[in-house]
C-alpha positions as CSV (number, residue, x, y, z in Angstrom):
1,M,0.2,0.2,0.0
2,N,2.9,1.9,0.3
3,H,3.9,1.8,-2.7
4,S,1.6,2.9,-4.6
5,A,0.5,5.8,-2.6
6,S,4.3,7.0,-3.3
7,N,3.1,6.4,-7.0
8,S,0.4,8.1,-6.4
9,S,1.6,11.3,-5.1
10,R,4.5,11.0,-8.3
11,A,1.3,10.5,-10.3
12,K,-0.1,13.9,-8.9
13,K,3.2,15.9,-9.0
14,S,4.2,14.9,-12.8
15,K,1.0,16.4,-13.7
16,S,1.0,19.1,-11.7
17,K,4.2,19.5,-13.4
18,R,2.8,19.5,-16.6
19,K,0.4,21.7,-15.7
20,V,2.8,24.4,-15.1
21,L,4.8,23.8,-18.1
22,L,2.1,24.4,-20.0
23,A,0.9,27.4,-18.6
24,L,3.9,28.6,-18.7
25,G,4.1,27.9,-23.3
26,I,0.6,29.5,-23.0
27,L,2.1,32.3,-21.5
28,A,5.4,32.7,-23.9
29,I,3.2,31.9,-27.2
30,S,0.8,34.9,-26.1
31,G,3.9,37.4,-25.3
32,G,5.5,36.3,-28.1
33,A,2.4,36.7,-29.5
34,V,1.6,40.6,-28.9
35,A,5.8,41.5,-29.1
36,T,5.1,40.9,-32.9
37,I,2.1,42.9,-33.0
38,V,3.6,45.8,-31.0
39,D,5.0,48.6,-33.9
40,D,5.7,50.7,-31.8
41,W,7.2,50.1,-28.4
42,S,6.8,53.5,-26.3
43,R,3.3,54.6,-28.0
44,D,1.4,51.6,-28.1
45,F,0.8,51.2,-24.3
46,T,-0.5,53.8,-23.0
47,T,-2.2,55.5,-26.6
48,N,-5.4,54.5,-28.0
49,V,-6.0,56.5,-30.4
50,A,-4.6,57.5,-33.9
51,E,-5.0,60.0,-36.5
52,T,-3.6,61.0,-40.0
53,D,-1.2,63.8,-39.6
54,P,1.4,65.6,-42.9
55,A,3.7,65.6,-40.9
56,S,3.7,61.7,-39.8
57,P,7.6,60.1,-40.5
58,D,5.4,57.1,-41.8
59,P,3.0,57.2,-45.4
60,Q,0.4,55.4,-44.1
61,L,-0.1,57.4,-41.5
62,R,-0.6,61.2,-43.8
63,P,-4.2,62.4,-45.1
64,L,-4.4,60.7,-48.5
65,R,-5.1,63.5,-51.1
66,T,-7.1,62.3,-54.5
67,M,-8.1,64.7,-57.3
68,V,-11.7,62.4,-57.4
69,R,-14.1,64.4,-55.9
70,P,-15.4,64.0,-52.4
71,A,-18.4,62.1,-52.9
72,E,-16.6,59.7,-55.0
73,V,-14.1,58.9,-52.7
74,A,-16.7,58.5,-49.9
75,E,-18.9,55.8,-51.8
76,I,-15.7,54.4,-52.5
77,I,-15.4,54.2,-48.4
78,K,-18.3,52.3,-48.3
79,Q,-17.8,49.6,-51.3
80,W,-14.1,48.5,-49.2
81,T,-15.9,48.2,-45.7
82,E,-18.9,45.9,-47.5
83,Q,-16.0,44.1,-48.2
84,H,-13.9,44.0,-45.2
85,G,-16.2,41.7,-42.4
86,A,-14.6,43.5,-39.6
87,W,-15.4,47.0,-40.8
88,E,-18.9,48.0,-40.8
89,F,-20.1,52.0,-41.6
90,V,-22.0,53.9,-39.3
91,E,-23.1,56.7,-40.8
92,Q,-21.8,59.5,-43.1
93,A,-23.0,62.9,-43.1
94,T,-22.8,66.0,-45.5
95,D,-21.5,69.6,-44.4
96,A,-24.4,72.3,-45.4
97,E,-21.7,74.5,-46.8
98,P,-21.8,73.8,-50.6
99,E,-18.6,75.5,-50.7
100,A,-17.2,73.5,-47.9
101,A,-18.0,70.1,-49.5
102,E,-17.3,68.4,-46.4
103,I,-17.7,64.4,-45.8
104,S,-17.5,62.9,-42.6
105,I,-18.0,59.1,-42.1
106,R,-18.1,57.7,-38.9
107,L,-16.7,53.5,-39.4
108,V,-16.3,50.6,-36.6
109,R,-14.0,48.2,-36.4
110,T,-13.9,44.7,-34.1
111,T,-11.4,43.2,-33.6
112,R,-10.9,39.4,-34.4
113,I,-9.8,37.7,-31.3
114,F,-11.9,39.4,-28.4
115,R,-14.0,41.2,-30.2
116,F,-12.6,45.2,-29.0
117,K,-14.6,47.8,-31.2
118,D,-12.9,50.6,-32.3
119,D,-14.9,53.8,-33.4
120,I,-13.0,55.8,-36.6
121,H,-14.1,58.9,-38.4
122,I,-12.8,60.0,-41.5
123,L,-13.1,63.6,-43.1
124,I,-12.8,64.1,-46.5
125,G,-12.5,67.9,-47.8
126,T,-11.1,70.0,-50.9
127,S,-7.8,71.4,-50.6
128,P,-8.3,75.2,-51.1
129,E,-5.1,75.5,-52.0
130,S,-4.1,73.0,-54.9
131,H,-8.4,71.8,-55.6
132,E,-7.6,68.1,-54.3
133,T,-9.7,66.1,-52.4
134,V,-7.6,65.0,-48.2
135,V,-8.8,61.9,-46.5
136,Q,-7.8,62.8,-43.2
137,A,-9.1,60.1,-40.1
138,S,-8.6,58.4,-36.5
139,S,-9.4,55.7,-35.1
140,R,-10.1,55.4,-31.2
141,S,-10.1,52.6,-29.4
142,R,-13.5,52.0,-26.5
143,I,-11.8,50.7,-24.1
144,G,-8.2,50.6,-22.7
145,K,-5.3,52.5,-22.3
146,G,-3.3,51.1,-24.6
147,D,-4.0,49.5,-28.0
148,L,-1.0,47.5,-29.1
149,G,-1.2,49.3,-32.1
150,Q,-3.9,48.7,-33.2
151,N,-5.3,52.1,-33.9
152,P,-2.5,53.7,-36.6
153,R,-3.0,49.1,-38.2
154,N,-6.1,50.2,-38.9
155,L,-5.9,53.7,-40.6
156,K,-3.1,52.3,-43.3
157,M,-5.8,49.4,-43.1
158,L,-7.9,52.0,-44.7
159,R,-5.7,54.5,-46.2
160,S,-4.4,51.2,-48.9
161,G,-7.7,50.0,-49.3
162,I,-9.1,53.5,-51.0
163,A,-6.2,54.3,-52.3
164,A,-6.0,51.1,-54.0
165,K,-9.4,52.0,-55.4
166,L,-8.6,55.3,-56.1
167,L,-5.0,55.6,-58.3
168,P,-2.5,52.9,-59.6
169,P,0.0,51.8,-56.9
170,S,2.5,54.2,-58.3
171,D,0.7,57.6,-58.1
172,A,-0.8,56.3,-54.0
173,R,0.7,59.5,-51.9
């Protein structure tokens, strides 16, 4: 009986070790996954908003400029969101001033795993100097202090999706 109690004790210790190793393995994989998606360690844990900026060092985070009319750009954005399941077209509003011709669009993007929702606001207007259509956007997480880089990725994905429909690849700027 003493021999069987000793075997039972060893089996329990072995099972406990496997659980600990499994937990450590899951933790290591999770940490590795986070490390691969964080682009900017100084911002991604403390900021949950991103916006396009003409002075951004990343060209994909600058406002998109095109000669396509604002209403056509808005339609392209609507069509693009319909083709991407994680994106939802919520509303569109047009400025009452005909010469201003600003269009405001609100989208929601839902993340894959945890189903977090990010609000994306787009403003489409015309530059008075160049008469180009300018597409500016911001993305904000609804919860949390940091976004692990998701909001800049939202803007980059949106911008590249719009640019692909608007311009030949060599002209997307």
